[in-house]
MIDOSE-1310 file (N, C-alpha, C; in nm, 2 decimals, decimal comma, always signed):
residues 61
mdvi	+0,09/-0,12/+0,00/+0,00/+0,00/+0,00/+0,09/+0,12/+0,00; +0,04/+0,23/-0,06/+0,12/+0,35/-0,07/+0,14/+0,41/+0,06; +0,26/+0,47/+0,09/+0,30/+0,53/+0,22/+0,20/+0,64/+0,26; +0,16/+0,72/+0,16/+0,07/+0,83/+0,19/-0,06/+0,78/+0,24
kvea	-0,11/+0,68/+0,17/-0,24/+0,62/+0,21/-0,24/+0,56/+0,35; -0,13/+0,49/+0,38/-0,11/+0,44/+0,52/-0,11/+0,55/+0,62; -0,03/+0,65/+0,59/-0,03/+0,76/+0,69/-0,16/+0,83/+0,70; -0,24/+0,85/+0,60/-0,37/+0,91/+0,60/-0,46/+0,82/+0,69
krli	-0,45/+0,69/+0,68/-0,54/+0,61/+0,76/-0,50/+0,62/+0,91; -0,37/+0,63/+0,94/-0,32/+0,64/+1,07/-0,37/+0,77/+1,13; -0,36/+0,88/+1,05/-0,41/+1,01/+1,10/-0,56/+1,01/+1,13; -0,64/+0,95/+1,05/-0,78/+0,94/+1,07/-0,81/+0,85/+1,20
drlp	-0,73/+0,74/+1,21/-0,75/+0,66/+1,33/-0,72/+0,73/+1,46; -0,63/+0,83/+1,46/-0,60/+0,90/+1,58/-0,70/+1,01/+1,62; -0,79/+1,04/+1,53/-0,89/+1,15/+1,55/-1,00/+1,09/+1,64; -1,07/+1,18/+1,71/-1,18/+1,14/+1,79/-1,29/+1,08/+1,70
dnst	-1,38/+1,00/+1,75/-1,49/+0,94/+1,68/-1,59/+1,04/+1,63; -1,60/+1,15/+1,70/-1,69/+1,25/+1,66/-1,63/+1,36/+1,56; -1,52/+1,33/+1,50/-1,46/+1,43/+1,41/-1,55/+1,45/+1,29; -1,54/+1,57/+1,24/-1,61/+1,61/+1,12/-1,53/+1,61/+1,00
wddi	-1,59/+1,62/+0,88/-1,51/+1,63/+0,76/-1,41/+1,74/+0,77; -1,45/+1,86/+0,82/-1,36/+1,97/+0,83/-1,24/+1,94/+0,92; -1,26/+1,86/+1,03/-1,15/+1,82/+1,12/-1,05/+1,74/+1,04; -1,10/+1,64/+0,96/-1,02/+1,55/+0,89/-0,94/+1,63/+0,78
myef	-1,01/+1,72/+0,71/-0,94/+1,80/+0,61/-0,84/+1,89/+0,66; -0,87/+1,95/+0,78/-0,77/+2,03/+0,85/-0,64/+1,95/+0,88; -0,66/+1,84/+0,94/-0,55/+1,75/+0,98/-0,46/+1,71/+0,85; -0,53/+1,68/+0,74/-0,46/+1,65/+0,62/-0,38/+1,77/+0,57
yvrq	-0,45/+1,89/+0,57/-0,38/+2,01/+0,53/-0,26/+2,04/+0,61; -0,27/+2,03/+0,74/-0,16/+2,06/+0,83/-0,04/+1,96/+0,81; -0,08/+1,83/+0,79/+0,02/+1,73/+0,77/+0,10/+1,76/+0,64; +0,02/+1,79/+0,54/+0,08/+1,82/+0,41/+0,18/+1,94/+0,41
kiek	+0,14/+2,04/+0,49/+0,23/+2,16/+0,50/+0,35/+2,13/+0,58; +0,34/+2,05/+0,68/+0,46/+2,01/+0,76/+0,55/+1,92/+0,67; +0,50/+1,83/+0,60/+0,58/+1,74/+0,51/+0,65/+1,83/+0,40; +0,58/+1,92/+0,35/+0,64/+2,01/+0,25/+0,75/+2,10/+0,31
slda	+0,73/+2,15/+0,43/+0,83/+2,23/+0,50/+0,95/+2,15/+0,53; +0,93/+2,02/+0,58/+1,05/+1,94/+0,61/+1,13/+1,90/+0,49; +1,06/+1,88/+0,38/+1,13/+1,85/+0,25/+1,21/+1,97/+0,21; +1,15/+2,09/+0,22/+1,22/+2,21/+0,18/+1,35/+2,23/+0,27
akkg	+1,33/+2,20/+0,39/+1,45/+2,22/+0,49/+1,56/+2,12/+0,45; +1,52/+2,00/+0,42/+1,62/+1,90/+0,38/+1,70/+1,94/+0,25; +1,63/+2,01/+0,16/+1,69/+2,06/+0,04/+1,76/+2,19/+0,05; +1,76/+2,24/+0,17/+1,83/+2,37/+0,20/+1,75/+2,49/+0,15
ktip	+1,62/+2,48/+0,12/+1,54/+2,59/+0,07/+1,48/+2,66/+0,19; +1,56/+2,71/+0,27/+1,51/+2,79/+0,39/+1,57/+2,93/+0,39; +1,52/+3,01/+0,48/+1,57/+3,15/+0,49/+1,62/+3,16/+0,64; +1,74/+3,21/+0,65/+1,80/+3,22/+0,79/+1,71/+3,31/+0,87
heev	+1,71/+3,28/+1,00/+1,63/+3,35/+1,10/+1,65/+3,50/+1,09; +1,78/+3,54/+1,09/+1,81/+3,69/+1,08/+1,75/+3,75/+0,96; +1,75/+3,68/+0,84/+1,69/+3,74/+0,72/+1,54/+3,75/+0,74; +1,48/+3,66/+0,80/+1,33/+3,67/+0,82/+1,30/+3,79/+0,91
kkrl	+1,38/+3,81/+1,02/+1,36/+3,92/+1,11/+1,37/+4,05/+1,03; +1,48/+4,06/+0,95/+1,50/+4,18/+0,87/+1,39/+4,21/+0,77; +1,34/+4,10/+0,71/+1,23/+4,12/+0,61/+1,10/+4,17/+0,69; +1,07/+4,11/+0,80/+0,96/+4,15/+0,88/+0,97/+4,29/+0,93
lnng	+1,08/+4,33/+0,97/+1,10/+4,47/+1,02/+1,09/+4,57/+0,91; +1,15/+4,54/+0,79/+1,14/+4,63/+0,68/+1,00/+4,64/+0,62; +0,92/+4,53/+0,64/+0,78/+4,54/+0,59/+0,70/+4,63/+0,67; +0,73/+4,65/+0,80/+0,65/+4,74/+0,88/+0,68/+4,89/+0,86
n	+0,78/+4,93/+0,78/+0,81/+5,07/+0,76/+0,74/+5,13/+0,65
């Protein structure tokens, strides 16, 4: 079975029995964003903390 499908089933199994479709979709969305971010970090596609602070401070001016 595909790894993503297995992980999706595990995620659903961890949710409370009274979860709504919105709850499930939110969990999938968050998981997808985390996976994407971890992949970007592994590939070195990140912005140093100091650069982020500089960009945020310059945005407020």
